PASEBA-1860 file (N, C-alpha, C; in nm, 3 decimals):
! residues 234
1> MNEPAGGT> 0.083/-0.107/0.006/0.025/-0.006/0.012/0.106/0.115/-0.019 ~ 0.069/0.185/-0.073/0.139/0.330/-0.129/0.120/0.431/0.006 ~ 0.216/0.496/0.072/0.231/0.588/0.156/0.157/0.729/0.106 ~ 0.115/0.826/0.200/0.098/0.961/0.131/0.181/1.006/0.071 ~ 0.157/1.124/-0.018/0.273/1.197/-0.112/0.362/1.248/0.011 ~ 0.487/1.243/-0.047/0.598/1.290/0.030/0.651/1.170/0.144 ~ 0.593/1.063/0.155/0.632/0.949/0.227/0.635/0.937/0.357 ~ 0.496/0.966/0.416/0.531/1.000/0.555/0.497/0.862/0.623
9> AAPADDAA> 0.561/0.812/0.699/0.599/0.682/0.749/0.551/0.698/0.907 ~ 0.443/0.554/0.966/0.414/0.547/1.065/0.540/0.579/1.191 ~ 0.509/0.660/1.283/0.606/0.681/1.412/0.665/0.551/1.448 ~ 0.763/0.565/1.452/0.852/0.422/1.502/0.843/0.437/1.684 ~ 0.880/0.311/1.745/0.866/0.325/1.881/1.007/0.360/1.914 ~ 1.067/0.423/2.056/1.170/0.468/2.078/1.281/0.361/2.075 ~ 1.217/0.207/2.106/1.326/0.110/2.120/1.386/0.090/1.971 ~ 1.311/0.064/1.878/1.354/0.052/1.756/1.464/0.142/1.681
17> VEAARLLF> 1.432/0.304/1.744/1.511/0.419/1.684/1.649/0.381/1.775 ~ 1.620/0.349/1.917/1.763/0.343/1.990/1.870/0.225/1.922 ~ 1.791/0.102/1.875/1.853/0.024/1.839/1.907/0.030/1.713 ~ 1.842/0.111/1.627/1.909/0.150/1.483/2.055/0.248/1.540 ~ 1.999/0.344/1.604/2.134/0.429/1.650/2.259/0.354/1.694 ~ 2.223/0.274/1.784/2.346/0.186/1.850/2.418/0.114/1.707 ~ 2.328/0.055/1.636/2.405/-0.026/1.515/2.469/0.070/1.446 ~ 2.415/0.195/1.407/2.513/0.272/1.315/2.620/0.349/1.409
25> AGPCTFTA> 2.610/0.337/1.523/2.729/0.397/1.622/2.840/0.264/1.646 ~ 2.810/0.155/1.621/2.894/0.067/1.645/3.010/0.080/1.528 ~ 3.094/-0.042/1.543/3.204/-0.063/1.448/3.162/-0.051/1.309 ~ 3.221/0.014/1.222/3.204/0.041/1.090/3.359/0.056/1.013 ~ 3.383/-0.072/0.946/3.519/-0.071/0.904/3.507/-0.075/0.732 ~ 3.593/-0.036/0.654/3.651/-0.032/0.545/3.680/-0.210/0.486 ~ 3.628/-0.251/0.424/3.664/-0.388/0.368/3.688/-0.425/0.247 ~ 3.665/-0.344/0.108/3.697/-0.353/-0.021/3.674/-0.241/-0.115
33> AAATEATL> 3.749/-0.204/-0.222/3.730/-0.132/-0.302/3.729/-0.194/-0.445 ~ 3.632/-0.222/-0.527/3.616/-0.294/-0.634/3.610/-0.161/-0.755 ~ 3.708/-0.184/-0.862/3.727/-0.102/-0.971/3.662/-0.192/-1.100 ~ 3.675/-0.317/-1.063/3.595/-0.435/-1.173/3.534/-0.537/-1.127 ~ 3.448/-0.599/-1.186/3.342/-0.711/-1.146/3.427/-0.823/-1.053 ~ 3.565/-0.849/-1.146/3.645/-0.956/-1.069/3.695/-0.896/-0.943 ~ 3.675/-0.796/-0.875/3.742/-0.750/-0.774/3.637/-0.756/-0.674 ~ 3.498/-0.759/-0.694/3.391/-0.748/-0.632/3.419/-0.823/-0.510
41> PPLGLPEV> 3.424/-0.773/-0.362/3.397/-0.903/-0.257/3.308/-1.027/-0.246 ~ 3.356/-1.127/-0.191/3.263/-1.242/-0.195/3.124/-1.193/-0.137 ~ 3.050/-1.312/-0.172/2.901/-1.239/-0.091/2.918/-1.293/0.058 ~ 2.828/-1.197/0.139/2.837/-1.211/0.244/2.733/-1.150/0.337 ~ 2.745/-1.036/0.397/2.652/-0.963/0.459/2.531/-0.891/0.393 ~ 2.410/-0.892/0.414/2.292/-0.794/0.339/2.387/-0.689/0.318 ~ 2.343/-0.614/0.223/2.413/-0.479/0.160/2.311/-0.404/0.118 ~ 2.357/-0.258/0.156/2.287/-0.155/0.123/2.378/-0.065/0.027
49> AFAGRSNV> 2.330/-0.003/-0.061/2.410/0.068/-0.174/2.361/0.210/-0.195 ~ 2.449/0.306/-0.172/2.400/0.437/-0.185/2.450/0.494/-0.352 ~ 2.379/0.532/-0.402/2.360/0.584/-0.534/2.324/0.694/-0.581 ~ 2.360/0.776/-0.691/2.317/0.934/-0.703/2.391/0.987/-0.794 ~ 2.377/1.099/-0.880/2.443/1.187/-0.924/2.572/1.244/-0.873 ~ 2.666/1.269/-0.926/2.822/1.300/-0.895/2.790/1.446/-0.788 ~ 2.820/1.447/-0.662/2.814/1.542/-0.591/2.678/1.580/-0.499 ~ 2.613/1.442/-0.515/2.472/1.476/-0.454/2.492/1.453/-0.296
57> GKSSLVNA> 2.583/1.424/-0.246/2.599/1.419/-0.126/2.604/1.255/-0.061 ~ 2.652/1.187/-0.138/2.668/1.008/-0.095/2.755/1.007/0.036 ~ 2.862/1.067/0.019/2.972/1.019/0.125/2.954/1.120/0.283 ~ 2.889/1.208/0.244/2.822/1.293/0.347/2.729/1.239/0.433 ~ 2.649/1.200/0.325/2.529/1.088/0.429/2.599/0.974/0.494 ~ 2.665/0.897/0.453/2.744/0.770/0.518/2.777/0.823/0.617 ~ 2.892/0.932/0.617/2.956/0.981/0.762/2.855/1.040/0.838 ~ 2.741/1.097/0.792/2.639/1.106/0.897/2.551/1.018/0.955
65> LTGRTALA> 2.525/0.908/0.875/2.462/0.779/0.942/2.543/0.742/1.022 ~ 2.682/0.719/1.015/2.764/0.656/1.101/2.830/0.740/1.217 ~ 2.793/0.832/1.214/2.846/0.962/1.331/2.994/0.983/1.291 ~ 3.061/0.979/1.178/3.172/0.988/1.154/3.223/1.120/1.078 ~ 3.336/1.174/1.051/3.380/1.255/0.967/3.431/1.205/0.849 ~ 3.483/1.095/0.858/3.576/1.056/0.755/3.560/0.911/0.686 ~ 3.472/0.852/0.729/3.475/0.721/0.694/3.441/0.702/0.548 ~ 3.378/0.772/0.483/3.352/0.802/0.324/3.423/0.934/0.296
73> RTSRTPGR> 3.498/0.933/0.208/3.552/1.022/0.130/3.456/1.141/0.082 ~ 3.483/1.278/0.130/3.397/1.370/0.075/3.458/1.470/-0.016 ~ 3.440/1.511/-0.157/3.505/1.599/-0.218/3.433/1.693/-0.265 ~ 3.475/1.813/-0.326/3.408/1.894/-0.373/3.404/1.925/-0.539 ~ 3.492/1.798/-0.572/3.500/1.753/-0.735/3.433/1.650/-0.769 ~ 3.324/1.696/-0.846/3.242/1.577/-0.893/3.308/1.457/-0.938 ~ 3.283/1.354/-0.899/3.338/1.219/-0.999/3.439/1.173/-0.931 ~ 3.468/1.214/-0.818/3.606/1.144/-0.739/3.577/1.008/-0.706
81> TQELIFFD> 3.467/0.953/-0.687/3.480/0.839/-0.607/3.467/0.742/-0.730 ~ 3.560/0.673/-0.774/3.571/0.573/-0.913/3.590/0.428/-0.876 ~ 3.518/0.391/-0.767/3.517/0.238/-0.721/3.385/0.219/-0.651 ~ 3.365/0.117/-0.637/3.257/0.057/-0.543/3.337/0.050/-0.402 ~ 3.262/0.129/-0.313/3.340/0.122/-0.168/3.262/0.028/-0.088 ~ 3.321/-0.048/-0.033/3.250/-0.152/0.070/3.286/-0.122/0.198 ~ 3.199/-0.127/0.323/3.205/-0.118/0.457/3.139/-0.220/0.526 ~ 3.171/-0.240/0.633/3.101/-0.361/0.711/3.057/-0.278/0.847
89> LGGRLGLV> 2.907/-0.298/0.882/2.865/-0.219/0.981/2.825/-0.349/1.096 ~ 2.925/-0.324/1.166/2.894/-0.428/1.303/2.891/-0.552/1.253 ~ 2.930/-0.602/1.137/2.892/-0.736/1.113/2.767/-0.789/1.098 ~ 2.687/-0.700/1.079/2.555/-0.696/1.048/2.502/-0.661/0.933 ~ 2.554/-0.562/0.900/2.516/-0.505/0.734/2.632/-0.418/0.659 ~ 2.603/-0.443/0.529/2.727/-0.385/0.440/2.700/-0.292/0.374 ~ 2.766/-0.166/0.365/2.730/-0.003/0.312/2.836/-0.013/0.203 ~ 2.733/0.024/0.085/2.843/0.013/-0.053/2.816/0.171/-0.121
97> DLPGYGYA> 2.917/0.229/-0.129/2.929/0.360/-0.171/2.952/0.366/-0.337 ~ 2.865/0.369/-0.426/2.866/0.366/-0.551/2.939/0.481/-0.610 ~ 2.980/0.484/-0.747/3.075/0.589/-0.793/2.934/0.660/-0.859 ~ 2.958/0.802/-0.855/2.850/0.902/-0.888/2.831/0.911/-1.029 ~ 2.708/0.922/-1.086/2.667/0.898/-1.243/2.623/1.056/-1.243 ~ 2.639/1.102/-1.380/2.595/1.228/-1.463/2.650/1.336/-1.456 ~ 2.794/1.316/-1.409/2.904/1.400/-1.418/3.022/1.377/-1.393 ~ 3.168/1.344/-1.466/3.304/1.319/-1.406/3.402/1.389/-1.506
105> KVAKGKVA> 3.531/1.434/-1.442/3.625/1.477/-1.559/3.690/1.374/-1.569 ~ 3.673/1.248/-1.640/3.748/1.195/-1.668/3.689/1.143/-1.832 ~ 3.744/1.038/-1.907/3.760/1.006/-2.050/3.617/0.942/-2.019 ~ 3.539/0.929/-2.147/3.402/0.869/-2.150/3.411/0.742/-2.152 ~ 3.508/0.662/-2.191/3.580/0.505/-2.171/3.546/0.455/-2.034 ~ 3.595/0.553/-1.965/3.636/0.533/-1.812/3.472/0.547/-1.760 ~ 3.394/0.645/-1.783/3.276/0.671/-1.721/3.187/0.538/-1.739 ~ 3.216/0.474/-1.869/3.143/0.364/-1.931/3.163/0.223/-1.869
113> AWMQLVEA> 3.293/0.226/-1.834/3.333/0.107/-1.750/3.281/0.127/-1.622 ~ 3.279/0.251/-1.541/3.206/0.283/-1.430/3.107/0.174/-1.408 ~ 2.993/0.268/-1.538/2.881/0.203/-1.531/2.849/0.081/-1.559 ~ 2.904/0.014/-1.616/2.909/-0.141/-1.663/2.925/-0.196/-1.532 ~ 3.032/-0.156/-1.454/3.032/-0.221/-1.320/2.921/-0.232/-1.214 ~ 2.885/-0.080/-1.202/2.773/-0.079/-1.125/2.640/-0.140/-1.175 ~ 2.625/-0.159/-1.319/2.521/-0.229/-1.361/2.529/-0.395/-1.339 ~ 2.643/-0.426/-1.333/2.684/-0.578/-1.290/2.653/-0.606/-1.163
121> YLAGRPTL> 2.698/-0.513/-1.069/2.671/-0.511/-0.932/2.504/-0.520/-0.920 ~ 2.457/-0.427/-0.956/2.318/-0.394/-0.925/2.221/-0.530/-0.944 ~ 2.272/-0.611/-1.090/2.214/-0.716/-1.146/2.255/-0.818/-1.082 ~ 2.353/-0.850/-1.029/2.406/-0.977/-1.008/2.457/-1.008/-0.843 ~ 2.405/-0.885/-0.763/2.440/-0.926/-0.598/2.304/-0.957/-0.548 ~ 2.296/-1.127/-0.510/2.184/-1.157/-0.444/2.144/-1.066/-0.298 ~ 2.273/-1.064/-0.229/2.278/-1.005/-0.102/2.244/-0.847/-0.095 ~ 2.234/-0.795/-0.193/2.181/-0.649/-0.223/2.026/-0.645/-0.163
129> RRVCLLVD> 1.985/-0.604/-0.039/1.880/-0.546/-0.006/1.819/-0.442/-0.074 ~ 1.893/-0.299/-0.058/1.804/-0.184/-0.112/1.934/-0.102/-0.146 ~ 1.866/-0.013/-0.271/1.988/0.105/-0.288/1.907/0.207/-0.245 ~ 1.994/0.303/-0.182/1.941/0.425/-0.140/1.976/0.519/-0.247 ~ 1.863/0.579/-0.329/1.882/0.688/-0.446/1.881/0.812/-0.407 ~ 2.018/0.873/-0.374/2.018/1.026/-0.339/1.993/1.099/-0.476 ~ 1.914/1.194/-0.451/1.867/1.294/-0.531/1.893/1.423/-0.420 ~ 1.927/1.526/-0.502/1.951/1.656/-0.460/1.826/1.729/-0.468
137> ARHGLKDS> 1.777/1.784/-0.353/1.651/1.864/-0.300/1.651/1.978/-0.375 ~ 1.751/2.076/-0.419/1.739/2.161/-0.487/1.709/2.155/-0.611 ~ 1.761/2.025/-0.672/1.704/2.039/-0.801/1.620/1.932/-0.860 ~ 1.561/1.815/-0.770/1.476/1.727/-0.825/1.531/1.598/-0.894 ~ 1.439/1.517/-0.953/1.490/1.428/-1.022/1.550/1.479/-1.179 ~ 1.674/1.447/-1.206/1.724/1.441/-1.325/1.700/1.315/-1.400 ~ 1.706/1.342/-1.557/1.722/1.256/-1.629/1.806/1.159/-1.616 ~ 1.891/1.176/-1.585/1.993/1.062/-1.534/1.915/0.976/-1.404
145> DRATMRLL> 1.879/1.051/-1.296/1.814/0.971/-1.182/1.686/0.887/-1.275 ~ 1.622/0.946/-1.335/1.511/0.867/-1.386/1.555/0.757/-1.490 ~ 1.665/0.731/-1.566/1.757/0.616/-1.617/1.787/0.537/-1.485 ~ 1.819/0.580/-1.384/1.871/0.487/-1.284/1.748/0.411/-1.254 ~ 1.635/0.478/-1.225/1.513/0.415/-1.186/1.472/0.307/-1.267 ~ 1.484/0.335/-1.364/1.440/0.255/-1.488/1.542/0.121/-1.480 ~ 1.665/0.148/-1.451/1.752/0.035/-1.433/1.745/-0.056/-1.317 ~ 1.706/-0.004/-1.229/1.652/-0.099/-1.078/1.547/-0.146/-1.094
153> DTSAVAYQ> 1.426/-0.074/-1.186/1.328/-0.162/-1.207/1.347/-0.289/-1.267 ~ 1.440/-0.260/-1.361/1.430/-0.368/-1.484/1.518/-0.506/-1.397 ~ 1.623/-0.454/-1.308/1.713/-0.520/-1.243/1.635/-0.589/-1.104 ~ 1.517/-0.541/-1.079/1.445/-0.572/-0.984/1.489/-0.567/-0.824 ~ 1.568/-0.440/-0.839/1.632/-0.411/-0.722/1.538/-0.298/-0.628 ~ 1.510/-0.321/-0.516/1.403/-0.255/-0.456/1.522/-0.103/-0.418 ~ 1.455/0.019/-0.427/1.546/0.113/-0.382/1.453/0.216/-0.335 ~ 1.475/0.292/-0.265/1.454/0.431/-0.160/1.492/0.549/-0.199
161> IVLTKTDA> 1.444/0.664/-0.223/1.470/0.763/-0.268/1.514/0.851/-0.145 ~ 1.626/0.916/-0.136/1.665/0.996/-0.031/1.656/1.144/-0.087 ~ 1.609/1.245/-0.044/1.646/1.365/-0.076/1.733/1.419/0.019 ~ 1.836/1.471/-0.056/1.967/1.548/0.026/1.965/1.672/0.025 ~ 2.049/1.744/0.085/2.074/1.911/0.106/1.952/1.963/0.104 ~ 1.856/1.919/0.210/1.720/1.981/0.231/1.704/2.119/0.293 ~ 1.878/2.151/0.388/1.845/2.272/0.443/1.892/2.405/0.349 ~ 1.919/2.367/0.243/1.928/2.449/0.136/1.810/2.529/0.086
169> IGPATLAA> 1.689/2.447/0.091/1.587/2.512/0.056/1.464/2.527/0.159 ~ 1.360/2.606/0.152/1.278/2.638/0.229/1.164/2.493/0.256 ~ 1.056/2.492/0.350/0.968/2.424/0.384/0.876/2.400/0.237 ~ 0.813/2.529/0.193/0.737/2.525/0.097/0.804/2.419/-0.040 ~ 0.913/2.505/-0.032/0.987/2.410/-0.168/1.022/2.275/-0.143 ~ 1.054/2.228/-0.046/1.054/2.097/0.023/0.932/1.992/0.028 ~ 0.853/2.044/0.018/0.680/2.007/0.047/0.671/1.961/-0.112 ~ 0.681/2.058/-0.190/0.659/2.051/-0.340/0.753/1.969/-0.390
177> RLGETAAA> 0.879/1.943/-0.360/0.942/1.870/-0.428/0.925/1.705/-0.380 ~ 0.893/1.727/-0.249/0.845/1.551/-0.164/0.731/1.508/-0.264 ~ 0.613/1.618/-0.286/0.511/1.571/-0.377/0.547/1.524/-0.533 ~ 0.639/1.630/-0.586/0.668/1.553/-0.730/0.747/1.438/-0.704 ~ 0.830/1.424/-0.641/0.909/1.298/-0.617/0.816/1.186/-0.573 ~ 0.719/1.194/-0.505/0.629/1.097/-0.490/0.558/1.018/-0.593 ~ 0.541/1.131/-0.678/0.456/1.108/-0.808/0.529/1.035/-0.895 ~ 0.634/1.085/-0.918/0.724/1.006/-1.019/0.766/0.869/-0.944
185> AAGHTAAH> 0.783/0.826/-0.838/0.846/0.713/-0.793/0.696/0.633/-0.806 ~ 0.571/0.656/-0.793/0.488/0.609/-0.773/0.473/0.496/-0.921 ~ 0.499/0.583/-1.020/0.483/0.454/-1.143/0.604/0.361/-1.151 ~ 0.675/0.355/-1.070/0.812/0.252/-1.057/0.791/0.134/-0.979 ~ 0.815/0.022/-1.042/0.785/-0.119/-0.939/0.852/-0.164/-0.843 ~ 1.010/-0.097/-0.852/1.106/-0.112/-0.749/1.122/-0.020/-0.651 ~ 1.027/0.086/-0.683/1.061/0.233/-0.549/0.987/0.201/-0.446 ~ 1.012/0.204/-0.316/1.005/0.226/-0.183/0.911/0.350/-0.165
193> PEIIASSA> 0.777/0.341/-0.108/0.689/0.414/-0.127/0.741/0.554/-0.032 ~ 0.825/0.529/0.097/0.870/0.596/0.169/1.003/0.690/0.123 ~ 0.965/0.833/0.112/1.080/0.910/0.064/1.114/0.969/0.190 ~ 1.281/0.943/0.195/1.324/1.028/0.327/1.373/1.167/0.299 ~ 1.358/1.287/0.335/1.426/1.423/0.326/1.529/1.396/0.436 ~ 1.635/1.441/0.384/1.756/1.448/0.463/1.849/1.574/0.445 ~ 1.941/1.616/0.549/2.030/1.695/0.579/2.133/1.620/0.610 ~ 2.262/1.617/0.575/2.332/1.533/0.680/2.428/1.676/0.735
201> RQQQGIAA> 2.414/1.793/0.703/2.456/1.889/0.764/2.399/1.947/0.893 ~ 2.252/1.913/0.890/2.178/1.937/1.017/2.128/1.832/1.053 ~ 2.146/1.692/1.026/2.083/1.580/1.082/1.987/1.527/1.062 ~ 1.905/1.621/0.981/1.758/1.596/0.967/1.743/1.456/0.894 ~ 1.648/1.390/0.910/1.591/1.246/0.833/1.690/1.141/0.862 ~ 1.819/1.184/0.955/1.910/1.073/1.001/1.884/0.945/1.038 ~ 1.796/0.973/1.192/1.741/0.879/1.239/1.634/0.830/1.144 ~ 1.590/0.835/1.063/1.439/0.803/1.009/1.515/0.696/0.934
209> LRLALALL> 1.632/0.773/0.851/1.713/0.638/0.741/1.779/0.545/0.832 ~ 1.841/0.562/0.935/1.909/0.443/1.024/1.795/0.364/1.048 ~ 1.697/0.412/1.092/1.580/0.321/1.111/1.533/0.217/1.001 ~ 1.489/0.273/0.885/1.483/0.195/0.759/1.580/0.112/0.733 ~ 1.702/0.134/0.733/1.826/0.031/0.699/1.840/-0.062/0.795 ~ 1.810/-0.045/0.950/1.828/-0.127/1.032/1.753/-0.241/1.016 ~ 1.620/-0.211/0.979/1.568/-0.320/0.960/1.587/-0.446/0.858 ~ 1.698/-0.411/0.763/1.760/-0.497/0.687/1.844/-0.557/0.720
217> ALPAGHTR> 1.939/-0.552/0.842/2.072/-0.607/0.868/2.044/-0.708/0.947 ~ 2.118/-0.791/0.959/2.132/-0.938/1.025/2.085/-0.902/1.173 ~ 2.023/-0.973/1.258/1.996/-0.952/1.403/2.138/-0.970/1.492 ~ 2.116/-0.893/1.580/2.269/-0.953/1.665/2.281/-1.100/1.697 ~ 2.353/-1.166/1.716/2.423/-1.293/1.731/2.391/-1.397/1.616 ~ 2.400/-1.326/1.467/2.352/-1.405/1.368/2.479/-1.487/1.350 ~ 2.489/-1.570/1.272/2.577/-1.654/1.194/2.651/-1.610/1.070 ~ 2.783/-1.567/1.062/2.795/-1.551/0.945/2.779/-1.590/0.814
225> ERIPQRTE> 2.765/-1.748/0.850/2.741/-1.841/0.699/2.595/-1.794/0.669 ~ 2.519/-1.752/0.736/2.386/-1.694/0.676/2.398/-1.581/0.565 ~ 2.351/-1.604/0.440/2.324/-1.482/0.344/2.210/-1.461/0.301 ~ 2.122/-1.377/0.350/1.987/-1.350/0.316/1.996/-1.288/0.163 ~ 1.875/-1.328/0.099/1.834/-1.313/-0.032/1.782/-1.151/-0.042 ~ 1.752/-1.125/-0.157/1.663/-1.005/-0.144/1.528/-1.027/-0.104 ~ 1.473/-0.923/-0.068/1.352/-0.905/0.012/1.267/-0.888/-0.133 ~ 1.106/-0.885/-0.085/1.023/-0.830/-0.179/1.054/-0.668/-0.209
233> LH> 1.004/-0.631/-0.312/1.010/-0.468/-0.341/0.950/-0.392/-0.258 ~ 0.822/-0.449/-0.183/0.769/-0.352/-0.123/0.698/-0.428/0.025
END
């Protein structure tokens, strides 16, 4: 069942919010950087990937989620992240920072190779539980975002749109942006109905996103041999 425009979710209980906070406040370590399909790490933990246009704020959001300042590299230069970067969150959830799309000061052949790698990862990773598709709230969905949404639909990969940099726009603009984004997502089979508005700088939406992702993590005390498969899209 679809949520109201803007993706308003039911209030979460305090215990669940605190459990999510503790998960993301725990150990989070770099495990791998993959530049080719052959160098992707072995299957293991359930994974959540972060995708979006270059300079949308992926690294800043990952840092905010984990309460760190330099877990994921941040840069004012779009296109700096050139590999799939893997992190292990407390032995319960994998976080994956994908290369930004839409802009890069590199040769077109290199960009094509990145996108081929990302597409191979999205289509062939059975432990991938969700993609957080980051969209700059100042600009809304771009053609490249819509193309990624179609790719995720085709690959049957569940994804959740996260608006970033919401501190840079006013409440009325944000409300309008949430409504138009929800309307666009409604026509996509793999899109999660809840859209999260976030600001890494002001910590807006961070607790809500932690809670949504904590539900995908392995429970405490799990055995590492367990490899959860993808869940249903909704």
